C-alpha positions as CSV (number, residue, x, y, z in Angstrom):
1,M,-20.5,-8.1,-15.4
2,Y,-22.5,-4.1,-15.4
3,F,-21.3,-1.3,-13.7
4,G,-22.7,1.9,-12.6
5,G,-22.8,5.2,-11.8
6,I,-18.1,5.6,-12.4
7,E,-16.7,8.6,-10.8
8,V,-13.5,9.1,-11.2
9,D,-11.3,12.1,-10.6
10,T,-7.0,11.7,-10.9
11,S,-5.6,15.3,-8.5
12,P,-5.6,12.8,-6.8
13,L,-7.3,10.1,-7.5
14,N,-9.9,9.5,-6.4
15,I,-12.7,6.8,-7.6
16,K,-16.4,6.2,-7.2
17,I,-18.4,3.5,-8.6
18,D,-22.4,3.4,-7.4
19,Q,-22.6,-0.7,-8.4
20,I,-20.7,-3.4,-10.1
21,A,-23.6,-6.2,-10.6
22,L,-21.6,-10.1,-11.5
23,S,-23.3,-12.5,-11.9
24,D,-22.0,-16.2,-13.0
25,F,-18.8,-15.9,-11.8
26,Y,-16.0,-18.5,-11.2
27,S,-13.3,-18.4,-8.8
28,R,-11.1,-20.9,-8.0
29,L,-10.4,-20.0,-3.9
30,I,-7.2,-22.2,-1.5
31,V,-6.1,-22.4,1.5
32,N,-2.8,-23.1,2.0
33,A,-0.4,-24.9,4.4
34,D,1.0,-21.7,6.0
35,G,-2.5,-20.3,6.4
36,S,-2.1,-18.0,3.5
37,L,-4.2,-17.8,0.9
38,N,-3.9,-18.5,-3.1
39,V,-5.2,-14.6,-3.9
40,Q,-2.3,-13.3,-2.2
41,G,-0.2,-13.6,-4.8
42,I,-2.5,-11.7,-7.1
43,V,-0.5,-7.9,-5.2
44,V,3.5,-7.9,-6.1
45,K,4.6,-5.9,-3.3
46,Q,6.8,-3.1,-4.5
47,S,10.0,-4.5,-2.5
48,D,9.8,-7.9,-4.0
49,N,10.0,-6.4,-7.6
50,K,13.3,-4.8,-6.2
51,S,15.2,-7.5,-5.0
52,A,14.1,-9.1,-7.5
53,G,17.4,-9.9,-10.7
54,N,20.8,-7.4,-10.1
55,D,20.7,-4.7,-7.8
56,N,22.0,-1.6,-9.8
57,S,21.6,0.7,-7.1
58,S,25.2,1.2,-7.0
59,L,24.9,2.5,-10.8
60,A,22.2,5.1,-10.7
61,P,22.6,8.4,-9.8
62,D,22.6,9.5,-6.4
63,K,18.6,10.6,-6.0
64,P,18.1,13.7,-3.4
65,A,16.7,13.5,-0.1
66,V,13.1,13.6,0.4
67,P,11.8,14.6,3.7
68,D,10.6,12.8,6.1
69,N,7.1,14.1,6.0
70,A,7.0,14.2,1.9
71,S,4.7,10.7,2.4
72,A,2.4,12.1,5.0
73,A,1.7,15.0,2.8
74,A,0.9,12.9,0.1
75,P,-2.6,12.6,-1.0
76,K,-4.0,9.5,-0.4
77,K,-5.5,7.3,-3.2
78,M,-9.6,6.6,-2.3
79,V,-11.6,3.6,-4.3
80,R,-15.3,3.4,-3.7
81,I,-17.7,0.7,-4.3
82,N,-21.7,1.6,-3.0
83,S,-22.9,-1.8,-4.2
84,L,-21.4,-4.8,-5.0
85,S,-24.1,-7.7,-5.7
86,L,-23.1,-11.1,-7.1
87,Q,-25.4,-13.7,-8.1
88,G,-25.6,-18.1,-9.9
89,G,-21.7,-17.6,-9.1
90,T,-19.1,-21.2,-8.2
91,V,-16.3,-21.9,-5.8
92,N,-14.4,-24.0,-5.9
93,F,-12.8,-24.0,-2.0
94,S,-9.9,-25.9,-0.6
95,D,-8.5,-25.8,2.6
96,R,-5.3,-27.5,2.9
97,H,-3.9,-25.7,6.3
98,I,-6.4,-28.3,7.6
99,K,-5.9,-32.8,8.6
100,P,-8.0,-34.4,6.9
101,N,-7.8,-31.5,4.1
102,Y,-10.3,-30.5,2.7
103,S,-12.9,-29.5,-0.9
104,A,-15.8,-28.2,-1.6
105,N,-17.4,-26.8,-4.6
106,L,-20.0,-24.1,-3.7
107,L,-22.5,-23.3,-6.4
108,E,-25.8,-20.4,-6.9
109,I,-22.8,-17.6,-4.8
110,G,-24.7,-14.9,-4.4
111,G,-25.4,-11.7,-2.0
112,R,-24.5,-8.1,-1.9
113,V,-21.9,-5.7,0.1
114,S,-21.9,-2.2,1.0
115,G,-19.7,0.6,2.2
116,L,-16.6,-1.2,0.3
117,S,-13.2,0.9,0.2
118,S,-9.8,1.6,0.3
119,D,-9.9,3.3,3.5
120,E,-8.6,0.8,6.6
121,N,-10.8,2.6,8.4
122,T,-14.6,1.9,6.8
123,L,-16.2,-0.9,7.6
124,A,-18.3,-3.6,4.9
125,D,-21.5,-4.1,5.5
126,I,-22.9,-7.7,4.4
127,E,-26.8,-7.3,3.8
128,R,-28.8,-9.5,4.8
129,D,-32.9,-8.6,5.2
130,T,-31.9,-7.4,1.6
131,E,-32.3,-10.7,0.2
132,G,-36.1,-11.4,1.2
133,L,-37.2,-7.6,-0.4
134,R,-35.1,-8.5,-4.1
135,Q,-36.9,-11.9,-3.8
136,S,-40.2,-9.8,-3.2
137,I,-39.8,-7.4,-4.9
138,F,-38.7,-9.6,-8.4
139,Q,-41.9,-11.8,-7.4
140,R,-44.1,-8.5,-7.6
141,K,-42.3,-7.4,-10.9
142,L,-44.2,-10.8,-12.3
143,K,-47.3,-10.5,-10.8
144,A,-47.8,-6.8,-11.7
145,K,-47.6,-8.4,-15.5
146,K,-50.2,-10.8,-15.0
147,H,-52.4,-8.2,-13.0
148,K,-51.7,-5.7,-16.0
149,E,-54.1,-9.2,-18.5
150,L,-56.1,-9.6,-15.8
151,L,-57.7,-5.4,-15.9
152,K,-58.4,-5.9,-19.9
153,K,-60.6,-8.8,-19.0
154,G,-61.7,-6.8,-15.4
155,A,-61.3,-10.0,-14.1
156,A,-58.7,-8.3,-12.3
157,P,-58.0,-8.3,-8.3
158,S,-57.8,-5.3,-6.0
159,S,-54.2,-5.7,-5.0
160,V,-51.3,-7.1,-7.3
161,D,-50.0,-9.2,-4.3
162,M,-53.3,-10.6,-5.1
163,V,-52.6,-12.2,-7.6
164,K,-51.4,-16.2,-8.3
165,I,-48.5,-17.2,-11.1
166,E,-49.3,-20.5,-11.7
167,K,-45.5,-23.2,-12.5
168,E,-47.7,-23.5,-15.9
169,E,-47.7,-19.5,-16.6
170,H,-44.0,-18.5,-14.8
171,L,-42.2,-17.9,-18.2
172,K,-44.2,-16.2,-19.6
173,Y,-44.6,-13.0,-17.1
174,L,-40.9,-13.9,-15.6
175,T,-40.0,-13.1,-19.9
176,M,-42.0,-10.2,-19.9
177,A,-40.6,-8.8,-16.7
178,Y,-37.2,-9.4,-18.2
179,K,-38.4,-7.4,-21.2
180,E,-39.3,-5.1,-19.4
181,D,-36.5,-4.1,-17.0
182,K,-34.2,-1.4,-17.3
183,F,-30.6,-2.5,-17.3
184,P,-28.1,-3.8,-19.7
185,K,-29.1,-7.4,-21.4
186,P,-27.4,-9.9,-23.1
187,R,-27.4,-8.7,-26.8
188,N,-26.5,-10.8,-29.6
189,M,-24.8,-9.5,-33.3
190,V,-27.4,-7.4,-34.5
191,G,-28.7,-5.4,-31.3
192,L,-31.6,-8.1,-30.7
193,L,-31.8,-9.6,-27.3
194,K,-31.0,-12.7,-26.5
195,D,-33.0,-15.4,-25.8
196,L,-32.1,-16.6,-22.2
197,P,-33.6,-19.9,-19.8
198,A,-35.3,-18.8,-17.5
199,P,-32.5,-18.8,-14.3
200,E,-30.6,-16.9,-16.7
201,M,-32.9,-13.8,-17.0
202,Q,-34.4,-14.6,-13.7
203,K,-30.5,-14.3,-12.3
204,L,-29.8,-10.9,-13.9
205,M,-33.3,-9.2,-12.3
206,L,-31.7,-10.3,-9.1
207,T,-28.7,-9.0,-9.6
208,H,-30.1,-5.6,-11.0
209,I,-32.9,-4.8,-7.9
210,V,-31.9,-2.6,-6.2
211,V,-33.7,-2.5,-2.3
212,K,-33.5,1.1,-1.0
213,E,-33.9,2.6,2.8
214,D,-37.3,2.9,2.7
215,D,-37.7,-0.3,1.7
216,L,-35.2,-2.0,4.5
217,R,-38.4,1.1,6.6
218,F,-40.6,-1.4,5.7
219,L,-40.0,-4.4,6.4
220,A,-39.0,-2.6,9.8
221,A,-42.5,-1.3,11.0
222,Q,-44.2,-4.7,9.6
223,R,-42.2,-6.8,11.5
224,A,-43.0,-3.6,15.1
225,L,-46.8,-4.1,14.1
226,K,-47.4,-8.2,13.9
227,V,-45.7,-7.9,17.3
228,K,-48.2,-5.6,18.3
229,E,-50.9,-7.0,16.7
230,H,-50.1,-10.9,18.3
231,I,-49.6,-8.7,22.2
232,S,-53.0,-7.4,21.8
233,K,-55.0,-10.3,20.5
234,S,-53.6,-11.6,23.7
235,K,-54.9,-9.2,25.8
236,Q,-52.5,-9.2,28.6
237,V,-51.6,-5.8,28.1
238,E,-53.9,-2.8,27.5
239,Q,-54.0,-1.3,23.5
240,E,-53.2,2.1,25.1
241,R,-50.1,0.4,26.6
242,V,-48.3,-0.9,23.3
243,F,-47.2,2.1,20.7
244,L,-44.5,1.5,18.0
245,V,-41.8,3.8,18.0
246,E,-39.2,5.2,14.4
247,P,-36.0,3.9,14.7
248,K,-33.0,6.8,15.0
249,S,-30.9,4.1,13.0
250,L,-31.7,1.3,10.7
251,Q,-28.7,-0.7,12.0
252,P,-29.6,-1.8,14.9
253,E,-27.6,-2.1,18.2
254,K,-24.8,-5.2,18.0
255,K,-26.5,-7.4,21.6
256,E,-24.1,-10.9,22.2
257,K,-26.4,-13.8,21.0
258,L,-29.8,-11.6,19.4
259,K,-29.8,-11.2,15.0
260,D,-30.0,-7.6,13.8
261,S,-33.4,-9.2,12.7
262,R,-35.0,-8.4,16.1
263,V,-38.0,-6.5,17.6
264,D,-36.7,-4.7,20.7
265,F,-39.0,-4.2,23.5
266,R,-39.2,-1.4,26.0
267,L,-41.2,-0.6,29.5
268,K,-41.8,2.5,30.9
């Protein structure tokens, strides 16, 4: 587990965490017969603690009355997590609510959730387009290593994206890219990097690749450009009537039966 960019204020309690990365995690998730989740029992309600054991409230001294508006005036405790990355997880899932009961072992769970907050009015954003971009950035890191070698030999293509890595070369350039990447890596007792298998190095690299807003804007522009080129090649619409407009927001308007990753057309 990796934590990055932690800010803590104590008065009132306010915790901000820029990034949490979790790899190779395990979870046991059960939907009970009554529809509740087994993880709901992790947090014990305060009222449950009071009811447990003997009730000694009558023996305690009287407490001064608290004004009704005291709780409203108390500042809220806030916890915010900008980005949560998951990679290579295993979830052992059982549903005992449905008949017949169902169980499954979910492997290689991964993804990224942004905008987590203890504020009940805040909605988290589960990123999808970023996964494709993250894979693309990862592959480019490996290609950059081979491109650098080819430059020294005077045989490099004009662009890193034109470099092809053969199957037998993958481990070599993966290892080079992994060692150069700047993020906390597993080390041995004397502080040297541990030798990890290729899948583990790849998981760690993918977990720590951050896709920025500019990357998503570039992806949106590329999609729109492809559609524009297709329309122009059809010669059914004059080229002067087809143009691209920069979106005000990366979050598209929600429309029923339409994917968020889309290109919107407007006729004027």
